[in-house]
N, C-alpha and C positions, 0 to 999 in steps of 0.2 A: 593421178598417181595412186599407187597402192601403199597405204601408210599403216604401220603397226603402232599400237599404243600400249605401253606397259602400265597398268593401273586403271581401275574404274572408279577412282575418286572423282571429285568434281573438276579437277584440272583435266584429267583424261576425258571425262564426259563432255566438258566444254570444248576441248580441242576437237574431239570427234564431230560434235554438232556443227562447229564453225567450218571445219574442213569439208564436210559434206555439202555445205552451201556453195563451195567452189568446185564441186563435182568430183572430189576425191573419194576413193574407196577406203574405208577404215575398218580395222580389226583390233579389238581390245582384249587384252589378256589380264585376268584378275585372279590373284591367289585365293581370295575369299569366295564365298558362294553367292554373293550379291553385291550390288554397286553401292557407292557412298563414301568409301575410304574412311577417314577419321569421323565422318558423320554417319557411319553405318548404323542401321537400326534393327529392331526386332519387334515381334508382335506376339502377345499372349493370345490364346484362343478366344478369350472373352472380350478382347479389345476391338474397337472399330478402327483405331489409328495405330500406327507404329510409333515406337519410342526410340530415341537415340541411345546407344550404349554410353555415350559421353555427352553431357548437356550441350545443346546448341541453340542459337537464335541468330537473327539478323538485326542489324541496326537499320533505321529508316533511311540512312544515307548510303546504304550498300547498293550502289547503283548497278553494278554489273549483274549481281544475282537477281535483283528485283526486276531488271530489264529482261533477263532470261525467263523468269517466271511469267512475266507479262507476255512474252513471245510464245510461250507454251500454253498460254491461257490457264495457268495454274493458280488457283485462288491463294491469297496471302492474307493472314490475319495480323492486324496491328493493334497493339495494346500498350498501355503504360503500367507495367507491373511495379511493385514496391521492392526497393533494394535497401537492406539494413546491414548493420555491423554489430557483431558481438564484442563488446568492450567492457572490461572490468566486471564481468558477470551479468551484464544487462544488454538488451537489444535496443538499438537506436536506429531510426530511419536516417540514412545518409545518402541521398540520391539527388540533391538539388542544393543550390546556394542557400535557400531558405532553411532547409533542414540542417545544414552545417551551422548556420547562425544560431540555431536552437540547441546545438549539441552540448550537453552539460558537462562533459568530461574535459573540455578545454576552456580556458579563460576567453573572454570576448576578444582580446588582442590576438590570442592564438588562433581563434576561429577566422578572424580577418586575414591573418598572415597565411593560413592554410588556403583560404579561398583565393587570395591574390596569387599565391604560388601556383595553384592548379590553373587559375585563369590565364596566367602568363603563357602557360604551355598550350592550353586549349585554343587560344586565339592567335597563336603564332604559327603561320603557315610555312615558316622556313626551318625545316628539320635538319638540313645538312650540317649546319654548324654544331648542332646538338650532339652529333655522333662523336665529337672530339672529347666529350665529357662522360663520366659515369653518373648514374642516376642518384646514388645514395648521397654523395656530398651536396648536390643541388637541393635535394629534398630536406636534408638536415638544416642547411643554411637558410633556405628561403622560407620554410614554414616553421622552423624552430625545432630544437631537439625533442621537446616533450611531445609535440604533435606527431613528429615522425615515429617516436616510440610507441605512441598510443595506437596509431592507425596503420602506418605504412610499413614499419619494420616487421611486424608480425606477418603481413601479407607477402612482402618481398621474401622473407626468410622461409615461410611455409611453402611458397611456390618455387623459389629458385635455389634454396638450400645453399650450398657452398659457392654458388655462382652470384649470389646477391651483390657482392661488392664489385663485380666486373661488368655488369650489364650497362649498356649505353643509355644515356639520357634520351637518345632518339627512340629507343624501344619504349621507354616510359611515356614519352610524348605521344607516340602512336596510340597507346592505350587510352589516353585522355582525349586526344584530338578528335577521334572518330566516334566516341561514345555519344549516344542519343538517349533522351529520356524514354521515348517510345521504342518498343522492340517489335520485330516482325517474325512470323513463323509460317512455314508452308502448310497449307491445309492437308491433313492426313499424316504429317510427319516428314522428316527429311528422306527416309527410305522411300516413301511414297513419291516424293518429288524426284528422287534419283531414278526411280523406275519409270516415271513419266518421261524423263529425258531419255532413258534407255529405250523405251518403246518407240519414241520418235526417231532415234538413230537407227534402230532395227527396221522400222518402216521405210526409211530412206536407203536401206541396203547395207547397213553396218552389221558387223558380226561380233558377238561376245563369247569369250571362252572363260568360264568361271572354274574355280578350283584348279587353276593353271598357273604354275610358277615358272617364270623365265629364269633359267639357270645359267645361260650364257648368251652373250651378244658379240658378234663380230661384224666388221664392216669392210667390204671390198668394193666391187661395183654395185652390189646390193648389200642390204643389212640383213644378216641372218640371225634368227632367234632359235635357241634350243629350249623347248618347253616341256616341262614335266607335268603331266596331267593324268590323274587316275591310274597310277602305276605304269603309264605309257609315256615314252619320250618321242617327241616329234620335232621337226624343224620347219620353219617357214621363212621365206625371203620377202623383203619389202624394199620399195624405193627409198622410203624414209621411215624413221622410227622415233617416237617421242617417249622418253622415259620419265615417269612421274614419281618413282620411288625415291627415298632419301639418297643423298649423294654418296654416302659411304656404301650403301647397297649397290648403287650403280657401279662403283669402282670394283666391287667384288665380282660382278658378272661380266665385266668388260676387260679381258686380258690384254687387249691391244692399246689401252689407254697409256699415254706417256707417264713415266714415273713421276715427273715433276707435277703433273696434273693430279695424280693420285695423292702425292704428298701434301699438296696445297689444300685440296678440298675434302679429302676423306677425314681430316681431323676436325671438321666443323662439329660443334657440340650440340647435342639435343638431349632432352629428358623425356621421360614417358608420362602417361596419364593413367590414373586408375580411379574408377568410380564404383562405389557400392550402391546399388539401387534397391530401395526399400518399397515394397508395395504395402500400403496401409489402408485400414478401414476408415480412419479418421484423419483430419489434418494434423500435420506435425507443427508447422509454424502457424499458430492459430490467429496471429495478427494480420494474416494475409500476405506476409513477405514472400516474394518469389526467390530472391537471392540474398543469402546471409553470409557476409564475410566474417570469418573467424579471426578476429584481431587479438590473438593471444599466442605468443611464441611457444607456449607449452602444449598447444592444441595439436593433436595428430590429424586434424582436419583443416583443410584450406577454406572450403566453402560448402555450405549446405544449400541446395537448390531444390525448391519444391515446384516441380514442373506444373502441377495442377493448381498452383496459385497463379499460373500464367495462362495455360490452356485448360479448357473446360474438362472437368473430371468425367463428364458423361461420355467422352470419347474413349474412356478407359474403363468402362463398366462401373463408373462411379468410385473407382479406387483413387487413393491419393498417392502420388508417385514422388519419391524423394531421392535425390542424388546426394551422396556424401563424397565429395570430390577432392582429389589431390593431384598435383604434379610431383614427380619424383624420378630419381635415377632408378634404373632397373635393379641396381645393387641394393636399394633400400629394402630392409626386411619386410616392410609392409607389402611390397610388390609380390612376394612369394607366399603370403598368408592365405589360408583358406577363407571362404566367406564367413564361416562361423568365428574364426580367429579375428577377422577384421571387425565384425560387429561387437565382439567382446572388448576389443581395444577402443572402439569409438563409444561404446555404451555409456561410460561415466560422463562424457561430454554431451551426448544426446540427452541424457537425463537432466543435465543442468538447464536445458532449454524446454524439454517436455518430459516431466518425470514419469508419465504414464504411457509413453509411446509404445512400449513393448506389447501391451495388451491388444494393440490394433495391427501388429505386423502380420501380413499374409505370407510374405516370402522375402528373401534378400538374395541378391546375386551380384557378383563383382565382374567388372570388365576392365581389360588391360590393353593399353596401346604403348608399345615399347618406345616409339618415337612420335611425340605429339607437340613438343614445344622447342623450337630452336632457341639456343642461347645466343643473344646478340651482344657481343663485346663492342668496345670503341672501334670506330672506323670500319664498321662491317661492310660498307659498300665496296671497300677495296679487297674484301675477302669473298665476295659474292661470286658464285659460279655463274658463268655466262650461259645463256640458253643454248648457244651453239657450242657443241663439244669438239674436241680435237678429232673425233671419229667422223669420217665423211657421212653426211646424211643422218647423223644421230643428234637429237636435241634433248636437253635436260630441262624439265619444268617441275619443280617441287616446292614444298612449303618453305624451304630455306631461301627461296628466291623472291618471295613476296615483299621483302624489305622495301621501304621502311615500315610497312604495315606488319601487323602481327598475324598469327594463324587465323584462319577463318574461311568458310566456304565462298564468301564473296570474292576474296583474293585468289582463291583457287580457280574460280570461274574467269576472273580477269586474266590470270596467268595463262589459262587455256586459250583465251582469245588472242593473247599476245604471241604465244608460240605458233598458233595456227596462221597468224598474219605473217610471221617471219618465214614460215614454210611457203 
């Protein structure tokens, strides 16, 4: 069969790779200039490796993507980096039961309650019942009000904003259940890995069209796509089409969709992501921390991630690379700020951690993703769009359908496998 795929993120790449194994012909359309989707990367001239616009890593139990890397013979680096939290003006390692037991900002009873609360979720394989509850009441009741306010309330509020009180306990469970102490990273960066996959698909006869935006999709005996590319409009027909863009975007390009479908699924909520990347001459987190959670509701920053405290700086011309990360709605004023305005906003908080960081800044650049984090309310499984759409031979496979898991390239690869098997 001749199959069209909208989107060259890891769902589209995975679907193409697996469909080719069954002898199908694949054509991929991507509005950006390179593959990777939300894991898209870039490379400075002096670097040997690429870097993601938005911080990424894998967990060591991310079976689907690690199996794919093995199949491609793509090397994967596994390390145990340090995760810390900024609480009451200090930085504390909080990435294991033992570090929690030594956390001085909670009483010993509060530490035990917090550990038990997280443990009950981490070792509970039955997530379905949890989607009947919201996360906040469970966290407050199980670990105690003070522990919640010290650690989890700032993180939930800074990440989810006005949606903090509606997110499902099943969503929080997934964040805890899958986490591993050791993390994995593809050699050369995620863009390098995506290009390896792209090269394999092309070698097997696949076709990629970059800077190509699909503006319309209709389905009759064949599925027809109208494509805008380099000021030129073309159309192509396929036996089947896989759509990997967000559901609301799918409804906008598909005029034949039933109104009931559009009404039910186009209202699914998602927020964007924004990262300011600093290139530095010296380390920012001098204690070796890779990931620093900002546990302060006044902080304009959700997380500070020093990539080169995870991957060796020699791959980036010995520069120290720092993400200042946030999730937010696109209506948030920060989403429209210039790079200089963002750094000015973040500067007082960065100086609390490293007062002299400015003297080592080489450059700073922001990256925006309008849709990066689905909001998961109670009973989300009943709101989940099916892979098979009402349009004949049209399939939907996007980040909103990896539930109960959260966003991530592993689940994108898994979803690509799932939709290709369905076809």
